[in-house]
N, C-alpha and C positions, 0 to 999 in steps of 0.2 A: 708291031710286037710290043707286048706289055712288059714293063719293067717289074722287078720284084716288089717295088713300092706301091704299084697301082693295083687296084682291085676291080674286077668286072662289076658292071652295074647290076644290082640285084635288089629285090624287094627288101624292105626294112626287116631286121632280124626278128622283131616282135611278130610280124606277120608270118614269117617263115616258121617260127616256133609254134604259133597257134595252129598252123596248117600241118604241123609235123613234117615240114619240108626242110629238113636239116640232114646234111649228108651223113653225119655220124649216126643219127637216129636210123636212117635207112640201112647203113652198114651193120649196126649191131642189132637192130630190130626193136627199138623201144619207141614208146609213144607218150607224149605229154597229155595229161588228163587233169581235170579239176583244177584249172588255173584261175586264180583270182586273189586279189588283195594280199600280195606277198606270200602266197602259198602256192605250191604246185605238187602234183603227183606224176611220176613217170612210171610206166608199167613195162614189163618185159616178160615174154614167155621164154624162160631160160631152157636151153637144151644142150645137147652135146657139142654144138657149134660154139658154145660159150665156155667150154671146159678147159681147165688147166691140165697138166699131165697126170694129176691124181684123180681126175674125173669130176671134180667139183667146179662150180662156176668161178672163173678167174677173177681175182680181186680187182684187176683193172676194169673189168666189165662193171663190177659193183661201183667202182669210183666213177665211171662214165655216167651211169644212170643217176647217181647222186649229184654229180656236177651239173648234169642237165636239169635236174629238178631244182637245184639251188639257183642256177642261172635263170631259169624260166620264172621262178618265184621272184627273184630280184627285178627282172625285166618289167614286172607288173607295177613297180614303183617308179619307173623312169619316165621322164618327160621326152617329148619328141626329139630333141637334139642331144640326148644323153645316151651313153653306152656304159659298159663296165668291163672290168677285168678281174680275174681271181688273183688274190694275193697268196692264199694258202689253201690247202685242203688236207684234212687229216681223217683217216678212217680207222675204226676199231672193229675187228671181226669177232663175232660171238658164236656163230654156228655155220656149218657148211650148207650149201644148197647144190643139189645135183641137177634138178630140172624142176619145171613148174613155173607158175606165174609168181613173180615178185614185184613189189612196188617200192619206189623211193618217194617218201613223203617229206617235202621240205617246208620249213617254216622259219620265220625270222626270230632271232634272239634280240637283235638291236638293229634298227635301220637308221643310219645317220646320214647327214648331208653328203659326206664323201666315203666314209668307211662303214660297212654293214657286216653283220655276222649272222650266219644261218646254221641250223642243224637239220640233218636229214636222216630219218630212220628208214632202213631198208628192211622190209617185212616179207615173210612168206605168206601164202594164202591162209595159213592157220593163225596169222597175226603174231607169230614168234619173231623176235628181233634177230635178224641175220647180221647186221652191221649198223654202226652209227657213224655218220660223217659230219664234221664241222668244217665250215669254210668262211673265210673273210673275203669280201669283194670290195672293190673300189669303184665308185661311180665316176665316170669320165664325162667332161663337158667341153663344149667349144672345139678347139683344135685337137684336143686329146681324143675326142669322140669321133672326129671326122674319119670316115672310111672304115669304121669298125662295125 
């Protein structure tokens, strides 16, 4: 029996992200694309399954795709024995989306040795800004990164 502190053996998170083999991605239905050099795009075909009670795409879904894009972008800067964790995430909503293809485009504002900052624009197919997310992430090394 596995304790709550242990994690099952699995491929490196970078490999899972590149292969879109991430549980939350399968659950929500998003895919990482155009991943390279601190940048990443996550796409989602938004539909009624992503809606809040008002019928627009739930803000938490927008946060999820932005967080995934930011995490994937940051992962491109990590060494083999490093991992990371989010420190904060802030979202500003500009216009609703009911359905259709949306994309979260993450890029670095500042990449430091330990603390990095990213911004992520969430765009509709017509390139109109739906929301903007900013997030600070902390790079973990050694024992802090172990098992993450």
